N, C-alpha and C positions, 0 to 999 in steps of 0.2 A: 503493500500499500503506499504512495508516495503523499508525501506533507508537503504541503504548501506553506511558507512561509510570508506573512504580509510585510511592506517595506516598514523598516519602523522612522519615524518621521528625527529629523535631526533638532535638536535643542534649537529653541526659538522658533520654528516655523509657526503658523496662524497665530503671533503676535503681530501687529498694525506695523505697516514698511516705512521703513524710514527714508522720510523724504523722495519720496515717489521708485525708491528700489523692487522693484521684482527681481524674488531667487532665481523664477524658470528663465531667464535669459542674460542671466550674470555673465559678461564676456567684459573685454579689455576696454568697448567703447560704450557699456555701460557704467566700469568702476567711473572714466574720465569723465562719463559728463559728473557724475555726483560729487567728481573732485574738482570741475569746473566750476558747480555749483557753489562750492566750496570757498573757492578759490578763483572769482571770476576775472582779476589782474595780475594772473598768473603770468610772470614771463616765458616760465618751461613748463609744463606740464606733459608727462610721459606715464604709462603703463604698460607694464612689459611680463607676457605670461610669460614663465621664465622656463615651464615642461612643457608647455603647449598643451598640459590636460586642463588646462582650466580650473586651477586651486592653488597657484602660487606662482605670487605676482611680484614685480619690482615697481615700486610708485618711485617719479621724482617728481620732484613740484618745488619753482624756485619763485617765491612770490615777496615782496615788500612786507607782509603782515609778519614775518620770521624774524625779521632785523628786531634784537634786544631782547629776544628771547633766547632760553634754554634748548636741548636740543630732545630735551624727553617734551618741552612743551608745544615745541613744533610737530614732533609726531604726537601727539594727542591731539593737535588738529585735524592732524590726514586722518589717523583712528574716527574723530565724531564723524567726518564725512563720507566713512566709509561703514559706518556703523553695522547695515542693514545688512550687508555681508558678509563682514565679521561675525555679528551674531550667529545668523542660521548655519555657520559650517563652508559655505561658498566661498571663501577665500579659506585656505587651509597653512598658508603660509604668508608674509607677507617682510616684504624688504623695503627700509623707505628713505629715500634719499630727499634730504629739506634743505633750503639754504635761501637767504633772504637776497635781495638784486644789491650791491653795492656799488 
């Protein structure tokens, strides 16, 4: 007799989406859109899928908003921008590079 397993939902699924985030279409374009929403004046903004699996990303953000902030404070702003995909487990690993404009 075969057994069927139901999909186990990831933590955070069913909660309200963060700022227009839809977990069913998480791509580099969607992540970039979330970052552009939070950093509209960014001089540089890039999202790279490091492994091609859609869950390991590197983001690069250059924005005057980071000037005078510690690295931890800068990264906290990026985490806030990507709260939805981080909460539901869509982003498994995230590398962040931030800098203020000189």
